[in-house]
N, C-alpha and C positions, 0 to 999 in steps of 0.2 A: 416641459418636454424632457424626456429622458434621452441620454446619449445612446446611440445604437451600440449593441454589443458587437465587438469585432472578434473574429476567430483567431486565436493565437497559433497560427499554423507552424511557426518555428518551434514552439514548445511541444506541439502535438508530434512533429517529426522527431524531435529529440527524445521525447517520451517513448516513441516507437522504437528508436534505435537502442535505447537502454533496456526496454522490457522484452525485446525479441528473444534474447538468449534464454530466459526462463520459460517462455512459451514453447520454444523448440527443444526443451530438455529431453523428452522421451526419445525423439528420433536422434538427437545428438548422442545420447548415451548408447542407444542401440547400434548406431553406426560405428562408434568407437569400439564397441564390444565385438562386432562382426568383422570390421575392417582391419583392426589392429590385433586381433586374436586375444583380447583381454577377457578376463572373467567378468561376470555380471557385477561383482563387488568392486573390482578394479575400475570398470567403466563408470559405475556410480560414484566412486571416489573422485574421479576426474571431474564429473559434473558438479559434485559438491565443492571441489576446490575452486572451480570457476565461479560458482555462486557465492562462496565465502569471500573470495577476493572482491566481488561486487559489493557485498555488504560492508567490507572493510573500508572501501572508498567512501561509502555513505557516512560512516561514523567519523572518518578523518576529516571530511570536507563539509560537514553539516553547518559549521559556523564560519566557513571561510569563503563562501560564494560571494558575499557582499564585498569582502575585502579584496579578493583576487579579481573578481569580475566574472559575470555569467558567460560572456563570449569566450574569454581565454580558457576557462575551465571546460566549457563545452567542446571547444576545439581540441584540447588536450585529451579529453575522453574519447572523442571520435578517432583521433590519431592512434591512440593505444588500442582501440577496438579493431581498426583496420590492420595494424601491424600484428597484433596478437592472434586474432582469429584467422587472418589471412596466412600468417606463417604456419599456424597449426594445420590449416587445410592443405598446404603445399608440401608437407613432410609426413613421412610415415614413422619417423623415429619417436618412440613413446616419450622420452624425456622432453624433446622439443615440442611435442603436442601438448604435454602437460604445462610447460612453461608458457606456450602461446595462449592456452586456455586461461591461465591465471592472469596474464597481462591483459588479454581481451576482457576478462571479467572485471578487472579494475577499471578499464575504459567504459564498460557498460554501466558500472556503478557510478562513475563520475558523471556520465550523461544523465542518468536517472536523478542524481542529486541536484544538478542544475535545473532540470525540468520540474522536479517536485518543489524546489524553492521558488521558482518563478510562478508556477501554477498557484501556489499558496497566496501570492501577491495579486492574483487576478480578482476581478470583482465577482466572478462566479467560478470558483475552483472546481465545483462538481461538474460543470459543463465542460471545462477544459480537460479534466481527467477522463470524462466519458468519451470525448473525442479521441483521446490518446488510446484508450482501450479498444475503441472501435477500429482504429487504424492498425494497431498491432495484431488484433484478432484476424482482420482481413488478410494482412500480409502473411501471418503464420499459416492460415488456411491454404493460401496459394502454395507455400513451401511444402506443406504436407501432401498436397496433390502432385507436386513435381518430384520430390525426393525419391520415392520408390522406383522411379524410372531412370534414375541416374546412378552410376557406380561411384564407389569411393567412400572413404570414411569422413571426408571433410566437406561434404556438400552443404550441410547445414551451417558449418562454421564459415564457409565462404559466403553463404547468404547473409549472415549477420555482418560480416566485413563489408560486403557490397552495400548493405543498407546504411551503415555508418558513413561510407564514402559518399553516398547519394545525399545524405543529410547535411554534409559539410557546407555546401553553398548557403544554406539557410541560416547558418550561424552569424552571418553578417548583419542580420536583422535583430540579433540579440544585443541588449545594452552592454556597455563596458562593465557596469555595476548594477546591482539590484536597485529598484526604484524606492523612493521614499526619502523624506528630508532627514538629514543627519543633524543631530544636536551639536551645538557649539562645544559644550563641555560633556563630561562623562554623564551618562544616564543609566544609573544602576537598574532602574525599573525596566528599561528597554533591554539591557544586557541580560537580565535574569530571565530564565525560562518561565513563562506563565503556565498556570494549570499543571503543576508538576505531578500531582497525584493522578489526575486523569490521564496525562500523557504517559506516565510510567505504567499504569494499568493497561492502557491501550497498546503500548509497545510490547509488554509481556504477553498479552493475549494474542496479538498479531503474530508473534513468533510461533506460538503453538498452532494458531489457525493456519498459517502458511505451511508449517511442517506437515500437518495432516493432509493438506491439499496436495503437496508435492511428493509426499510419501506414496500416494496412489498414482499421481501423474508420472512419477519416475519409473514405475513398473507397469503402467497401463499397456504398453506395447507387449510386454511379456505375458500379461494376462490374456490379451487378445490372441496372441500366437500360440501360447502354451496351454492355457486353460480353456479358452473358447474355441481353439482349433481353427483359427482364421489365418489367411495368408497375409504377408506384409502389405501388399497393395490394398487389400480389403480393410486392414486396420488403418492404413493411411486415409482411405476414403471416410471411414467412421470418424477419425479425428478431424478431417476437413469439414464434414457435415456438422460435427459438434461445435467447432469454432464458428461455423456459419450461424448456428443457433445462438452462439454467444454474441454474435453481432446483433441479433434481434433482441437479446437480453439487454445489451448496452443501449440500443435505441430506446427500449422501454424505460430504462433507467433515466435516460436523458429527457424523455417526454414527461415522466413523472416528476423529475426534479425533487423539490422539497415538499411536495404535496403530502406525502406520507410521513414526513419527518425522516429521521435517520434510524431511530430505534427499531421500528417494525421491519424495514428491509434488512438491517444487519442481524437482528435476533432471529426473525422468522426465516430469513434466507439461509442462515447458518444451520438451522434445524433441517431445512430441506436438503442442504448439501450433505449433511450427515447421512440421511437416508439414501441419497444418490451414490455416495461412496460405498456404502454397504452393498447396494445392488450391483454396482460395477465390479467390485472385488469378488463377488460370488457368481459372476456370469459364467455360464458353460456353453453358450452359443451366441450366434450373431444377434438375436433379438434382445436378450438381456444385456449383452455387452453394449450394443448401440444405444439402448434405452438409458442405461445408467450413465454412459459417457455424454450423450447429448443433453440429458436433463441436467447433469452436473455442470457442464460447460455453459448452459443457458443461465443458470442461477449464479455461478461463481463470479463472472465479471460484474454483475449487478451489485452484489454485496461488496466486491472490491472497490467499485467506484464510490460507494457511500463511505467505506472505510477511509479511502484516500481523502475524500471531502471532509470527513470528521477530523482526521489528523491535521489537515490544512487549517481548519477552523480554530485549532488550539493556539496557534501562534501566527500572526500575520506575516512574520518574517520567514516562515516556512521551516523553522528548525525542527519542530515536532514532526512535520511532514517527512523530513529527511530521516530523522531518528526512528520514527515508526516504520518507515519504508526499509531502513537498514535492518531493523529487528525482524521485519518480515523476510528480508533476504537471508538472514541467518537461519530462519526456519526453512526457507526454500532450499538453502544449501544442505541442511541436515536431512531434508526429505528423502532424496533418493537412497541414501545409505540406510535410513530408518526403514523405508519400505522394503529394501532388499533383506535386511536382517529379520524383520517381522515375518515376511513371507517365507523366508528360508526356515525359520524356526517353527512357525505355526500354520503356514499356508495362507493363500490369498484371502479366503473368506474370513478367517480369524483376524487377519490384519485389518480388513475393512471394518469389522465389528469394533476393534480397539480404536481405530481412528474416528469412527462415527461417535463412539462414546466420549472421546476426548473433545470433539467439536461441540457436543451438547453441553459439556461443562464450561467451555470458554465462552459460549453464547451468552451466559448470564452476565459476567462482568463487562463484556463488550456492550451489551444492551444498556447496562447501568451507566456507562460512560456516555453513551449517546443521549440518554435521558438527561443526565446531569448537565452536560455541556449544551444541551438544546434549550436550556432556560427553565426546565421543570425540575423542582427539587425531588430528591430520591424518596423523601418521606413527607407526608402531608404536614404543612405548617413549618417545614424546615426552611431555613434561610441560608443562602449560599454565603460563605464567609469571605471568599476572595474573588475579586473581580465581579461582584454581584450585579444583578440587573437593577434597573431603576425601580421606583416605588411600586410599579404594577405588580411585581412578584409578591411583595409583602401585603399589598392591599388585597390581593386575591384571597389571602388566607385570613386576614384580620378585619377586613371591612374598612380599613383606614382610607381616607381620601388620598388619591395618588399625589396631588399637589403638595400635601403636607409631609410626605415622607421622603427624606433624602435617599440618595443611592447607597446601597449597602457597600461598605468598604470605601466610602468617600472620604476625602480629606477632613481632618478634625476641624471643627469650627470654633472660633472663640466665643465664649459666653460670659456676659458680665452680670454679676449679682447686684441688684439694686436694693439696699437696705431701706426699711420703712421708718427707722427711728432717727433719720437725719445724719447718721455717722457717714464718714467718707466711704465711697465705694472701694472695695478691695481690688487688687490687681486681677487682670483677666486670667482665666484658667481654661485650659482645653477640655472640652467635653466630648467624650467618645460617641459619635453619632451612631456607630454600629450598635452600641449598647442601648442607645435610646430607642432604636427601632427593632429591638429584639422581639421576636414573636412571643405571644402569650404561651406560658408553659415552658419556655426555653430555659428558665432559671435565671 
């Protein structure tokens, strides 16, 4: 009998509170621009500062969640989010708004860090992250339907602050520390980050992947109003419908689970996103704008859920999940400014073409990481050198019986040489089992 899966609702709520700020980025930047009399570049810079602060929290706290405790850090993040975003929503002084956005961003990043670390420790991290994306998409859709009917520059900032306040009671269900037995003595293998090459490649590509997404997302409102000639309420409805379609995408991702693996959803989904970005950036009317935005927001959370699951699978302690998420936040932070500069210099259609081409390039290494960490070698007959799989991987390529082949990367085994001439047996020597199981033709 298998134990029933329980839904980690506190983590889902914390995930929602941390991810809501990036989801509301277009309307936040637009409201700051119109409400405070800022230029498009200045408003985008405020949004970038918010997201950069969020990424900084992830880098600083990635290895400290277990030591400090999930509950304490989650509460600290929520308090900073309430104070920062709430203060920025209640004042019209630009320096105070910027300071509040930065403080709130650090709070969002702290909440996201705790959620990512804990989700990585779940039995099914993909399911938990899918529920989180479902929750934040639904909440952001409600905000997009409500904001156009309310005045003021701080409506979206207030929504983020109120969400953090509402999540606070659920933190009592978080543990004081992260789960898992602690060794009595130092454990270098546990302290060292596993799969460093795969994690580094994934972090670098996620930075560029998120930059492309948010370069368009940060200027989507301007495309709808300026290039597609739509009103702000109409653009808000398009965004709400797009996020609603995103809910369907997340539900589809949750239903599929690991049936398709990770490589196909990540690689194929990124290619589809590239086409959607190009279509949305070149929109000149309601039909093309709505089609591009809705299709894009349908596929985007699907790919993101698999990327979060992939990052979580690299390290059960959740450190790669946090580091990859923080790298993604860096790309998110640079997105609005990148989109503003590209669109100002070359126009929205050219910006979409550049971003789409960049996504096609990063799709290749991301797919390779998904294949490699999914247990399939990148080249036929290749054997993984670190943290390898049991004998089945080697046997599949060599025809060797699985019971006769030790795990690749296993601990060295003592081997005794028995002479046949009656002389005493020499001392035991270690024999490298990895070398003994080297695939034919590996040298």
